[in-house]
C-alpha positions in Angstrom: 23.8 -21.1 -15.2 23.6 -18.9 -12.3 20.8 -16.5 -12.7 21.0 -12.8 -11.5 18.8 -11.8 -8.1 15.9 -9.7 -8.2 18.0 -7.0 -6.6 20.7 -7.0 -9.3 17.9 -7.0 -11.9 15.9 -4.0 -10.1 19.5 -2.4 -9.7 20.1 -2.6 -13.5 16.2 -1.3 -14.4 17.3 1.8 -12.1 20.5 2.1 -14.2 22.7 1.0 -11.2 23.6 -2.1 -12.7 27.1 -3.5 -14.4 27.9 -4.2 -17.6 28.3 -7.6 -16.6 24.5 -7.8 -15.5 23.8 -6.3 -19.0 25.2 -9.0 -20.6 23.8 -11.4 -18.7 20.3 -10.3 -19.3 21.0 -10.2 -23.2 21.9 -14.0 -23.2 19.7 -15.4 -20.6 15.6 -15.3 -21.5 14.6 -16.3 -17.8 16.2 -13.1 -16.3 15.0 -11.2 -19.3 11.7 -12.3 -18.2 11.8 -11.2 -14.5 13.6 -8.0 -16.1 10.0 -7.3 -17.8 8.2 -8.4 -15.0 9.9 -5.9 -12.8 9.8 -3.0 -15.5 5.7 -3.3 -15.5 5.4 -3.3 -11.7 7.7 -0.4 -11.2 6.0 1.5 -13.9 2.7 0.7 -12.5 3.9 1.7 -9.1 5.3 5.1 -10.3 2.3 5.9 -12.4 0.0 5.3 -9.1 2.4 7.4 -7.2 3.5 9.9 -9.5 2.0 13.0 -8.2 2.5 12.3 -4.9 6.1 10.7 -4.1 9.1 12.0 -3.7 12.3 9.9 -4.5 12.8 8.5 -0.8 9.5 7.5 -0.4 9.5 6.0 -4.1 12.7 3.8 -2.8 10.9 2.7 0.5 7.9 1.5 -1.9 10.3 -0.3 -4.2 11.9 -2.1 -1.3 8.4 -3.4 -0.5 8.1 -4.5 -4.0 11.3 -6.2 -3.9 10.1 -8.1 -0.6 6.7 -9.0 -2.5 8.7 -10.8 -5.3 7.7 -10.7 -9.1 4.9 -13.3 -9.7 3.6 -14.6 -12.8 1.6 -11.7 -13.6 0.5 -8.4 -12.2 -0.6 -7.9 -8.5 -4.3 -8.5 -8.4 -5.9 -5.4 -7.5 -8.7 -5.5 -4.8 -10.9 -2.3 -4.8 -12.4 -1.7 -1.7 -15.9 -0.3 -1.4 -17.5 1.9 1.3 -20.5 0.1 3.3 -20.5 1.9 6.3 -19.4 5.1 8.1 -19.6 6.9 11.3 -21.9 5.5 14.0 -23.3 2.9 11.7 -20.1 1.2 11.6 -19.1 -1.5 14.5 -16.3 -0.8 16.8 -13.5 -3.1 15.5 -10.4 -0.9 15.3 -8.9 -0.2 18.9 -7.0 2.9 19.9 -9.3 5.9 19.5 -12.3 6.6 21.6 -14.0 9.2 19.4 -14.2 10.5 15.7 -15.3 8.8 12.6 -15.5 5.2 11.5 -15.4 4.0 8.0 -15.8 0.1 7.1 -14.8 -0.8 3.4 -14.9 -4.5 2.1 -12.7 -5.8 -1.0 -12.9 -9.5 -1.7 -12.6 -11.5 1.6 -11.2 -8.6 3.4 -12.8 -5.9 5.8 -10.8 -2.5 6.4 -12.1 -0.8 9.3 -10.7 2.9 9.6 -11.2 4.9 13.0 -10.3 8.7 12.5 -9.4 10.4 15.5 -11.5 13.7 16.4 -9.5 16.8 15.3 -10.5 19.0 18.3 -7.7 21.8 18.8 -5.2 20.0 16.7 -4.5 20.7 13.0 -3.9 17.0 12.3 -5.7 13.7 13.1 -4.6 10.0 13.5 -6.0 7.0 11.9 -6.4 3.4 13.5 -7.2 0.9 11.0 -7.6 -3.0 10.9 -7.7 -5.1 8.4 -9.6 -8.6 8.8 -10.5 -11.6 6.6 -13.8 -13.6 6.3 -11.6 -16.6 5.8 -9.9 -17.5 9.4 -7.0 -19.1 8.1 -5.6 -16.0 6.1 -2.6 -14.4 7.6 -2.9 -10.6 8.0 0.5 -8.2 7.9 2.1 -6.0 5.0 2.1 -2.4 4.9 -0.9 0.2 4.5 -0.4 3.7 2.9 -2.6 6.7 2.7 -1.7 9.0 -0.3 -3.0 12.4 -0.5 -3.5 14.3 -4.0 -0.6 16.6 -3.2 1.3 15.7 -0.5 3.8 12.8 1.3 2.7 9.3 1.3 2.1 8.0 5.2 3.3 4.5 5.5 2.3 2.1 8.3 3.3 -1.6 9.0 0.3 -3.7 9.5 0.8 -6.4 12.4 -0.3 -9.8 12.4 -3.6 -9.0 13.9 -4.2 -6.6 10.9 -3.9 -3.5 13.1 -1.9 -0.4 12.0 -1.6 3.3 13.1 -1.0 6.3 11.2 -0.5 10.0 13.2 -0.2 13.7 12.4 -2.6 13.4 9.1 -3.7 16.6 7.6 -7.3 16.5 6.9 -8.3 15.8 3.3 -9.1 13.3 0.8 -6.6 10.2 0.6 -6.3 7.2 -1.6 -5.6 4.1 0.6 -3.4 1.1 -0.3 -2.6 -2.0 1.3 0.2 -4.5 0.0 0.7 -8.0 1.4 1.9 -10.8 0.0 0.5 -11.0 -3.7 -2.5 -8.9 -2.5 -3.1 -5.0 -3.4 -5.9 -3.4 -2.2 -6.9 -0.1 -3.4 -9.3 2.4 -1.5 -9.8 5.3 -4.0 -11.3 7.9 -1.7 -10.8 8.2 2.0 -12.1 11.4 3.8 -9.9 12.1 6.7 -10.7 14.7 9.2 -13.2 16.5 6.7 -16.9 17.7 7.3 -17.5 15.9 4.0 -19.3 12.4 4.1 -16.9 9.8 2.3 
């Protein structure tokens, strides 16, 4: 028996499926199990971003989740903790000469964020780098900063763990990094504010 593709299953969840795919789900326990995993995963994504994403952004993140593929359980969440900020942190992220530096740790990963100085501009840029203490771990994926009441900002993370976000309004953001079966969350990132993170 041919099973449904993940795209067909997600389309069915999003009410874009055909009667044929609905009929297949009803009679196939494997495809029904995969559908249930995607229902849980997409609901978790909506819940995490419900107040901050419009439909086009939700679609882009849904595509990212399609690329991750369903696992046997939910994606494990790594919660990043702030360990150093400002001049106390070593310069790891390249590309910005001044501004605030923040270092976060989560599991085997270190996340460095360097916020550019605001100066005369109303927005700031963030250069980041994700590194692993385990040398053989790959780095890549997507990093997102989400404000409580605005549009999520996404950047691809290159194979060196580096990413760049520009034209960010000062404020408090939630950071999220997706890569393979990893999901790292930074609950509070102060960007371009006078407050200490």
